[in-house]
C-alpha positions, 0 to 999 in steps of 0.5 A: 720113601719119605715125602719130599715136601717134608724136611728130613733130619738125620740123627745118631743114637746117643748112649751117653746120658746126663748133663756132663755128657750133654755139655760135651756134645754141645761143645762138639757141635751137637744138640742132644734130644729124645724122640717119644711115641709110637708105643716104643721106648724113648730114644736118645739121640744127638744131631748136628746143631746146623742140621737141626737149625736148617730143619726147624726153619722149614714151615712144615710141622712134620719132620722125617727123622732118620735114626742111623741107617734105620727107616725114617719116622714122621715126628713133630717137635714136642718141646725145645729148650733154648739158651737164654742169651744166644737163643740157640736150641740146647735140647729138643724133644720129638714126638713120633706120630701117625700121619693118618691120626689126628693129634692135639697140638699148640700153635702160635697166633699172630695179629695183623692190621693193628695200625689200620683198626679204627679204634687204634686210629682214634687213640685206643690201645690194642692188646694181644690177649691170647698168643697160643691156641690148642688145636686138633689136626692131622700132623700134616695139617698143623699150621706153622702159625695162625694169622688173625686180622684185627683191622676192623676193631672199633674202640672198646671192641673185643675179638673172641675166638668164635670170630676166627675161622680155623684153617682147613683141617684144623679144629680149635679146642679152646672155648670159642666164646671165653677165649679172647684174641684181642681187645681195643681199650680207650685211655681215660683221663682222671680229673680231680673234682673242684672241691678236692683242688680247692682243699689242696690249695687251702692246705698248701696255703696254711702250710706256707703261713705256718712256716713263715710264723715259725721262722719269724717267731722271736727276734730277728737273728742278731737282735737282743730281746726287749725287756718286755719280751724277756719278761714275758719269756720268764712268765711275768705278767704285764701290769 
């Protein structure tokens, strides 16, 4: 008998294969999927989109999969593909597991208390660096997510994985010292040196003078050149 604390998911075997048949199933309100593991051949199935959505909303990492009229089998979500616009599951891969054996999995990290961190209050910027961790645990001990409190971070602080306590029954597989969960950096203001500012002003002044000379060279608009100017313009020399 299935554990009542875990959600159950009833599916049907799917003899159809290929992208064309998958599109037909989606139009009919189904989601195609495959279940792997337990030393058996992968089994293709189809499941009602609404039933799958309800099952995935449960925080339990393990689902009791019912294939047709057969017995249930414990599975976890191996991968899911979502529609890029509607964010609906369009294909799902499940992995059959043994409840008495640990498995490797990934879990999302969420941070809390960022607004209360002293470094942020002082004007620092908190960066959430690592958002997913590799873990090892029994299937029933895999958490939905790991929440990390960053409310104590000071300016220029770094929070490594070694400072995070794993949930009961969970082992972190990532390097505890090299894996950074979050950092607080202080913004820096870039000031130009005085000599650079003076040089910039000087260059600008010369540019203005050059423009004025160019505009004023020769006679004003509408005036005729004087005889002396006309002569100098032809290369004559002044006695």
